[in-house]
Structures are given as C-alpha cells and as structure tokens.
DRENVOLUM-697195 format. One record per residue: x, y, z of N, C-alpha, C in turn. Coordinates in steps of 0.2 Angstrom, whole numbers, plus 5000, padded with zeros to 4 digits. Each point is the difference from the previous one (the first is absolute). Example, Ala and Ser with C-alpha at 12.3 -4.5 7.8 and 13.67 -1.06 7.14 Angstrom:
! residues 2
5066, 4972, 5039, 4996, 5006, 5000, 5004, 5006, 5000
4998, 5005, 4996, 5004, 5006, 5001, 4996, 5005, 5003
***
This chain:
! residues 216
5111, 4759, 4931, 4996, 5006, 5003, 4996, 5006, 4996
4995, 5002, 5001, 4997, 5006, 4997, 5002, 5006, 5001
5001, 5003, 4995, 5005, 5007, 5002, 4994, 5005, 4998
4999, 5005, 5003, 4996, 5005, 5000, 5001, 5003, 4992
5007, 5000, 4997, 5002, 5005, 4995, 4999, 4995, 4996
4998, 4995, 4999, 4997, 4996, 4994, 4994, 5002, 4996
5001, 5003, 4995, 4992, 5004, 4996, 4998, 4993, 4999
5003, 4995, 4997, 4998, 4994, 4997, 4994, 4996, 5005
5003, 5000, 5008, 4995, 4999, 5006, 4995, 5002, 4999
5002, 5007, 5003, 4993, 5005, 5002, 5000, 5006, 4990
4994, 4996, 4997, 5000, 5005, 4995, 4997, 5004, 5001
4997, 5000, 5006, 4995, 5008, 5002, 5002, 5006, 4999
5009, 4998, 5004, 5005, 5006, 4999, 5001, 5004, 4995
5000, 4995, 4995, 5004, 5004, 4994, 4997, 5008, 4998
5005, 5005, 4999, 4997, 5005, 4997, 5001, 5006, 5006
4999, 4994, 5007, 5002, 5004, 5007, 5004, 5004, 4999
5008, 4999, 4997, 5003, 5002, 5002, 5001, 5007, 4997
4996, 5000, 4993, 5003, 5006, 4997, 4995, 5006, 5002
5001, 5005, 4996, 4996, 5007, 5004, 4993, 4998, 4998
4995, 5003, 5004, 4993, 5003, 5001, 4997, 5000, 4993
5003, 5005, 4995, 4997, 5001, 4996, 5002, 4996, 4995
5004, 4995, 4999, 5004, 4996, 4994, 4997, 4992, 5002
5000, 5000, 5006, 4998, 4992, 5001, 4993, 4996, 4997
5002, 4995, 4997, 4995, 4998, 4996, 4995, 4996, 5006
4993, 5001, 5000, 4996, 4996, 5002, 4996, 4994, 4998
4999, 4995, 5004, 4995, 4994, 4997, 4995, 5004, 4999
4998, 4997, 4994, 4991, 5001, 4996, 4997, 4996, 5007
4994, 5004, 5002, 4994, 5000, 5003, 5002, 5000, 5006
5008, 5001, 5003, 4999, 5003, 5009, 4996, 5006, 5000
5000, 5001, 5008, 4998, 5006, 5001, 5001, 5007, 4998
5007, 4999, 5001, 5003, 5006, 4998, 5000, 5002, 4992
5002, 4993, 4996, 4997, 5002, 4993, 4992, 5003, 4998
4996, 4996, 5004, 4992, 5003, 5000, 5000, 5007, 5002
5003, 5003, 5004, 5000, 5006, 5003, 5003, 5004, 4995
5007, 4998, 4997, 5001, 5004, 4994, 4996, 5001, 4995
4998, 4994, 4997, 4994, 5002, 4993, 4995, 5004, 5001
4998, 5000, 5007, 4994, 5004, 5002, 5002, 5008, 5002
5006, 5000, 5002, 5002, 5007, 5001, 5003, 5003, 4994
5003, 4996, 4996, 5002, 5001, 4993, 5007, 5006, 5001
5004, 5000, 4995, 5007, 5004, 5001, 4998, 5008, 5002
5009, 5002, 5001, 4998, 5005, 5003, 5004, 5004, 4994
4999, 5009, 5002, 5002, 5005, 4994, 5007, 4998, 4997
5003, 4997, 5003, 5007, 4996, 4997, 5000, 4994, 4995
4994, 4996, 5001, 5000, 4995, 4996, 5000, 4994, 5004
5001, 5001, 5007, 5002, 4992, 5004, 4995, 5000, 5002
4999, 4995, 5005, 4994, 4996, 5003, 5001, 5003, 5007
4995, 5003, 5005, 5000, 5001, 5006, 5001, 4994, 5003
5003, 4998, 5007, 5002, 4997, 5005, 4996, 5000, 5005
4996, 5005, 5001, 4994, 5001, 5006, 4997, 5005, 4998
4993, 4999, 5005, 4996, 5004, 4997, 5000, 5008, 5001
5004, 5000, 5005, 5003, 5008, 5004, 5003, 5001, 4992
5000, 4997, 4995, 5007, 5003, 4994, 4994, 5001, 4994
4993, 5001, 5003, 4996, 5000, 4993, 5001, 5006, 4997
5001, 5005, 5004, 5001, 5005, 4998, 5007, 5004, 4999
5004, 4996, 4999, 5005, 5004, 5001, 5004, 5003, 4995
5004, 5006, 5002, 5002, 5006, 4999, 4994, 5006, 4999
4993, 4999, 5002, 4996, 5003, 5001, 4996, 5001, 5006
5003, 4996, 5005, 4995, 5001, 5007, 5007, 4999, 5004
5001, 5005, 5007, 5006, 4997, 5005, 4997, 4993, 5002
5003, 4996, 5002, 5000, 4993, 5002, 4997, 5000, 5009
5004, 5007, 5002, 4997, 5000, 5008, 4991, 5000, 4999
4999, 5005, 4995, 4992, 5001, 5002, 4997, 4995, 4997
5001, 4994, 4995, 4999, 4994, 5000, 5000, 4995, 5007
5005, 5001, 5003, 5000, 4993, 5006, 4997, 5005, 5005
5000, 5007, 5000, 4994, 5002, 5005, 4992, 4996, 4999
4999, 5003, 4994, 4992, 4996, 4998, 5000, 4995, 5002
5004, 4995, 4997, 5002, 4992, 5003, 5000, 5000, 5007
5001, 5004, 5004, 5003, 4999, 5006, 4992, 5000, 5005
4996, 5005, 4998, 4994, 5003, 5002, 4995, 4996, 4999
5001, 4994, 4993, 4993, 4995, 4996, 5002, 4995, 5007
5006, 4998, 5001, 5002, 4995, 5003, 4998, 5002, 5009
4999, 5004, 5003, 5000, 5001, 5005, 4991, 5000, 5001
4997, 5002, 4993, 4994, 5001, 5000, 4997, 4992, 5000
5004, 4994, 4997, 4998, 4995, 5002, 4999, 4997, 5007
5006, 5001, 5001, 5003, 4997, 5006, 4996, 5004, 5004
4996, 5005, 5001, 4996, 5003, 5006, 4993, 4996, 4999
4998, 4999, 4993, 4992, 4997, 4998, 5000, 4992, 5001
5007, 4998, 5000, 5000, 4993, 5002, 5000, 4997, 5005
5003, 5004, 5007, 5001, 4999, 5006, 4992, 5004, 5001
4998, 5002, 4998, 4993, 5004, 5001, 4995, 4995, 5001
5001, 4997, 4994, 4995, 4994, 4998, 5002, 4993, 5005
5005, 4999, 5001, 5002, 4994, 5006, 4997, 5001, 5008
5001, 5007, 5000, 4997, 5002, 5006, 4992, 5000, 5002
4996, 5004, 4994, 4993, 4998, 5000, 4997, 4993, 5000
5004, 4996, 4995, 4998, 4991, 4998, 5000, 4998, 5008
5008, 4999, 5002, 5003, 4996, 5006, 4997, 5004, 5006
4999, 5005, 5000, 4999, 5001, 5008, 4992, 4999, 5005
4996, 4996, 4996, 4994, 4999, 5000, 4999, 4995, 5007
5004, 4996, 4996, 5002, 4992, 5006, 5003, 5005, 5009
5006, 5002, 4999, 5004, 5001, 5006, 4994, 5007, 5003
4997, 5003, 4996, 4995, 5006, 5003, 4996, 4997, 5006
4996, 4994, 4996, 4995, 4995, 5003, 5000, 4996, 5006
5009, 4999, 5001, 5002, 4996, 5005, 5002, 5004, 5005
5003, 5006, 4999, 5000, 5007, 5005, 4995, 5001, 5002
4994, 5001, 4997, 4992, 5004, 5001, 4998, 4993, 5005
5003, 4992, 4999, 4995, 4995, 5004, 5004, 4999, 5008
5006, 5004, 5000, 5003, 5000, 5005, 4999, 5007, 5006
4998, 5005, 4997, 4998, 5006, 5004, 4996, 5005, 4995
4995, 5003, 5000, 4997, 5003, 4997, 5005, 5007, 4998
5001, 5004, 5006, 5004, 5004, 4999, 5007, 5000, 4996
5004, 4993, 5001, 5005, 4999, 4994, 4998, 5000, 4993
4994, 4996, 5000, 4998, 5002, 4992, 4998, 5005, 4996
4999, 5005, 5005, 4999, 5007, 4997, 5005, 5003, 4999
5006, 4999, 5004, 5005, 5002, 4999, 5005, 4997, 4995
4999, 4993, 5000, 5003, 4998, 4993, 4997, 5002, 4993
4992, 5000, 5001, 4998, 5003, 4993, 5002, 5009, 4999
5000, 5003, 5005, 5000, 5007, 4997, 5009, 5000, 4998
5004, 4997, 5004, 5006, 4999, 4997, 5003, 4998, 4991
4994, 4994, 5000, 5001, 4998, 4994, 4998, 5005, 4993
4993, 5003, 5004, 4997, 5006, 4994, 5007, 5004, 4999
5003, 5004, 5007, 5003, 5006, 4998, 5006, 4999, 4996
5004, 4994, 5000, 5006, 4995, 4997, 4997, 5001, 4992
4995, 4996, 5000, 4996, 4998, 4993, 4999, 5007, 4997
4997, 5004, 5003, 5000, 5006, 4998, 5007, 5005, 4998
5004, 5002, 5002, 5006, 5001, 5000, 5002, 4996, 4993
5001, 4994, 5000, 5003, 4997, 4994, 4994, 5000, 4995
4995, 5002, 5000, 4997, 5002, 4993, 5002, 5005, 4998
5001, 5007, 5004, 5002, 5005, 4999, 5006, 5001, 4997
5006, 4996, 5003, 5006, 5000, 4997, 4999, 4997, 4992
4996, 4997, 4999, 5000, 4994, 4995, 4997, 5003, 4993
4993, 5006, 5002, 4999, 5004, 4998, 5003, 5008, 4996
5005, 5001, 5005, 5004, 5006, 4999, 5005, 4996, 4996
5005, 4994, 5000, 5005, 4996, 4995, 4997, 5002, 4995
4994, 4996, 4999, 4998, 5000, 4992, 4998, 5005, 4997
4998, 5006, 5003, 4998, 5006, 4997, 5009, 5002, 4998
5004, 5001, 5005, 5006, 5001, 4998, 5002, 4998, 4994
5000, 4991, 5000, 5002, 4998, 4995, 4998, 5002, 4992
4992, 5000, 5001, 4997, 5003, 4995, 5003, 5007, 4997
5000, 5003, 5004, 5003, 5009, 4998, 5008, 4999, 4998
5003, 4995, 5002, 5007, 4999, 4999, 5002, 4998, 4994
4996, 4994, 4996, 4999, 4996, 4995, 4997, 5006, 4994
4994, 5005, 5002, 4997, 5002, 4994, 5007, 5007, 4997
5005, 5001, 5009, 5003, 5005, 4994, 5005, 5000, 4999
5001, 4992, 5002, 5005, 4998, 4993, 4998, 4998, 4994
4992, 4997, 4999, 4998, 5001, 4995, 5000, 5005, 4993
4998, 5007, 5005, 5001, 5008, 4997, 5004, 5001, 4997
5006, 4996, 5003, 5006, 5002, 5000, 5004, 4999, 4993
4999, 4991, 5002, 5002, 4997, 4994, 4995, 4995, 4993
4995, 5003, 5001, 4993, 4998, 4996, 4999, 4994, 4999
5000, 4994, 5006, 5000, 4993, 4997, 4996, 4999, 5006
4993, 5003, 4999, 4994, 4999, 5004, 4993, 5003, 4995
4996, 4999, 4998, 4996, 5001, 4997, 4996, 5008, 5003
4997, 5005, 4997, 4997, 5006, 5003, 4994, 4999, 5003
4996, 4993, 4998, 4995, 4999, 5005, 5004, 4998, 5010
5002, 4996, 4998, 5004, 4997, 5008, 5003, 5009, 5002
5002, 5003, 4997, 5004, 5005, 5004, 4994, 5004, 5003
4996, 5000, 4995, 4994, 5006, 5002, 4995, 4997, 5006
5002, 4995, 5002, 4997, 4998, 5005, 5002, 5000, 5007
5006, 5000, 5000, 5006, 5003, 5005, 4996, 5006, 5004
4994, 5005, 4997, 4998, 5003, 5007, 4997, 4996, 5004
4996, 4994, 5000, 4997, 4998, 5004, 5006, 4997, 5007
5004, 4998, 4998, 5006, 4998, 5005, 5002, 5007, 5003
5001, 5004, 4995, 5002, 5008, 5005, 4995, 5003, 5004
4993, 4999, 4999, 4993, 5003, 5003, 5002, 4995, 5007
4999, 4993, 4999, 5002, 4995, 5006, 5007, 5005, 5006
5002, 4999, 4997, 5009, 5002, 5003, 4998, 5005, 5006
4996, 5008, 4994, 5001, 5006, 5002, 4994, 4999, 5006
4994, 4999, 4997, 4997, 4998, 5007, 5000, 4994, 5005
5004, 4995, 5000, 5001, 4997, 5006, 5006, 5004, 5006
5002, 5002, 4994, 5007, 5003, 5004, 4998, 5007, 5005
4997, 5004, 4996, 5001, 5008, 5004, 4993, 5000, 5002
4993, 4997, 4997, 4994, 4999, 5004, 5000, 5000, 5007
5004, 4994, 5004, 5000, 4999, 5006, 5005, 5006, 5005
5002, 5002, 4994, 5005, 5005, 5006, 4994, 5007, 4999
4996, 5002, 4997, 4996, 5005, 5000, 5003, 5006, 4995
5003, 4998, 4995, 5000, 5007, 4997, 4999, 4998, 4989
4993, 4998, 5002, 4997, 4998, 4994, 4992, 5004, 5003
4998, 5004, 4995, 4994, 5003, 5002, 4994, 4993, 4997
4995, 5002, 5008, 4994, 4995, 4999, 4995, 5003, 4994
5000, 4996, 4994, 4998, 5002, 4995, 4996, 4992, 4997
4994, 5002, 4999, 4996, 4992, 4996, 5002, 5000, 4995
5004, 5005, 4995, 5003, 4996, 4995, 5008, 4997, 5000
5002, 5001, 5006, 5006, 4998, 5003, 4999, 4993, 5001
4995, 4999, 5006, 4996, 4993, 5001, 5000, 4995, 4993
4996, 5002, 4995, 4999, 4999, 4994, 5004, 4996, 4998
5006, 5004, 4999, 5006, 4998, 4996, 5003, 4995, 5003
5003, 5002, 5008, 5002, 4993, 5004, 4997, 4993, 5001
4993, 5000, 4998, 4997, 4994, 5000, 5001, 4996, 4991
5000, 5007, 4997, 5001, 4995, 4992, 5007, 4998, 5000
5004, 5004, 5003, 5006, 4997, 5000, 5001, 4993, 5002
4994, 4998, 5004, 5005, 4993, 5003, 4999, 4994, 4994
4992, 5001, 4996, 5001, 4994, 4996, 5003, 5002, 4993
5004, 5007, 5000, 5004, 5003, 4993, 5007, 4997, 5001
5002, 5000, 5007, 5006, 4998, 5000, 5001, 4992, 4999
4995, 4997, 5000, 4998, 4991, 4999, 4999, 5000, 4992
4996, 5006, 4997, 5000, 5000, 4992, 5010, 5000, 4998
5003, 5007, 5005, 5008, 5000, 4997, 5003, 4993, 4999
5000, 4996, 5005, 5004, 4993, 5003, 4998, 4995, 4993
4992, 4998, 4998, 4998, 4998, 4994, 5002, 5002, 4995
4999, 5006, 4997, 5003, 5004, 4995, 5008, 4999, 4997
5004, 4999, 5007, 5005, 4999, 4999, 5003, 4991, 5000
4995, 4998, 5003, 4999, 4992, 4999, 5001, 4997, 4993
4993, 5002, 4997, 5000, 5000, 4993, 5004, 5002, 4996
5005, 5006, 5000, 5003, 5003, 4995, 5009, 4993, 5001
5000, 5000, 5006, 5006, 4994, 5001, 4998, 4994, 4995
4993, 4996, 5002, 4999, 4996, 4997, 4999, 4998, 4992
4998, 5005, 4998, 5002, 5001, 4993, 5005, 5002, 4996
5004, 5002, 5005, 5009, 5002, 4997, 5000, 4992, 5001
5000, 4997, 5004, 5002, 4994, 5001, 4996, 4995, 4996
4995, 5000, 4997, 4996, 4996, 4995, 5005, 5001, 4991
5000, 5007, 5000, 5004, 5003, 4994, 5006, 4995, 5001
5005, 4999, 5005, 5006, 4998, 4999, 4999, 4993, 5001
4995, 4996, 5002, 5000, 4994, 4999, 4996, 4996, 4993
4999, 5006, 4996, 4997, 4997, 4994, 5005, 5001, 4995
5005, 5004, 5001, 5006, 5001, 4994, 5005, 5004, 5005
5005, 5000, 4996, 5009, 5002, 5005, 4996, 5008, 4997
5004, 5003, 5003, 4999, 5011, 4998, 5005, 5000, 4996
4998, 5004, 4992, 5002, 5001, 4994, 5006, 5005, 5001
5006, 4997, 4999, 5005, 5005, 5001, 5002, 5006, 4996
4999, 5004, 5002, 5001, 5008, 4994, 5004, 5000, 4997
5008, 4997, 5002, 5005, 4998, 4993, 4997, 4999, 4996
4997, 4993, 5003, 4997, 4996, 4993, 4994, 5003, 4994
4997, 5003, 5005, 4994, 5004, 4994, 5003, 5005, 4997
5003, 5004, 5003, 5005, 5005, 4994, 5002, 4998, 4996
5004, 4995, 5001, 5004, 4995, 4994, 4996, 4995, 4994
4995, 5001, 5002, 4993, 4996, 4996, 4997, 5005, 4997
***
C-alpha cells in the first residue's frame, strides 16, 4: 500500500516538512524561478511569496491591499469583456421576440457593462497607486514608472469626484482627464517592460550573491 508519508514514493513532497525559509526547492519549479526573480531578502534568505519582495521595508497589509485591487480590476474587466462579447446573440433573440423586450435588454446590458468598466478602471487606478506608493517606500521600481503614476491618480480623481460635481469645469482639467486615459495604459506598459526585463535578467544568469561578491 502506498503511504503518503513515503518520500521515496512522493519525491515532490521532499522539503515540505521543513520551514519555508530553509526548504530546498526543485530547480526549474515555479517557486524556484520566482525566487530567482525576486532575489534574496535583506536577511540573505529567499522570499517565498511576491508579498515578501519588500519584506522588512513595507507592511504586508499594503501589499495585499494593492494586490486585491488588481485582482478586482482584472475580474471586472474580464466579466465586462464576456458581457460585451457574449450578449449580442441573446439580445438579438430577445429583440426578435418583441421589440420592447430587446430595447430593455439592450439598456440593461449597457448599464451593467458600464458599471463593470467603471469598477475595473477604479480598481486598476487604485492598484497602480498602491504599487507606486510601495515602490516609493521600498525603491523596487524605477523613477520613470513612479512618475507615470500621476496619470492613474488624475483618472481616479476625475472619475470619482467629477460625476459628483466636486471638480471645477475647466478646459485644463478636461485635457488632463483625456490625457490620463492613454497615460494609465502607458503606466501598465512600462510596468510590464520592467517586469519582463527583470525576468530576462534572471533567466540569463543567476543573481550575484552579495556575500560572495564581498568575499571576492
């Protein structure tokens, strides 16, 4: 009979009984690649989670909060895309049954899609602002990326306070709100390039151990 405790039978379970910091990871595994990209923490050990990239420099609550905003934004955008793509067939069918039903269904789909889009934009901007605040505190992002966060901030302010009538109606504010739309996408693009560059650097060669560099 196969026993779950038999490490010879389950080689991939080796090291899981050890502590997270001292467990040896199989080379090529996702956690091993993640640790190579993240690099050692200030104590000389490797981080186990992305939330520990800035361990000792930023509180974990802020990291988890920013990640939660990003996940909500992705969920809103995904549902919105599914609604826009998959609603055409049912709307045409409902409209074929009765014109009034088709108009009501179309308006309902538009209102639901608009709400999902606004929720995704707000979540995306909050995610960008949260990551940028963490980057300012921990200095894990380049200054160019941190400077571009002004666009998500403008879009967040104009998108939330504008409909409430709390912002003055000026041409400059309108121009800034329009410029914030491609500016927010530019922030996401630069963030992707930064992460891609770090991933390529970690794949080309292992990171240099600071202790070994000092010894050399």
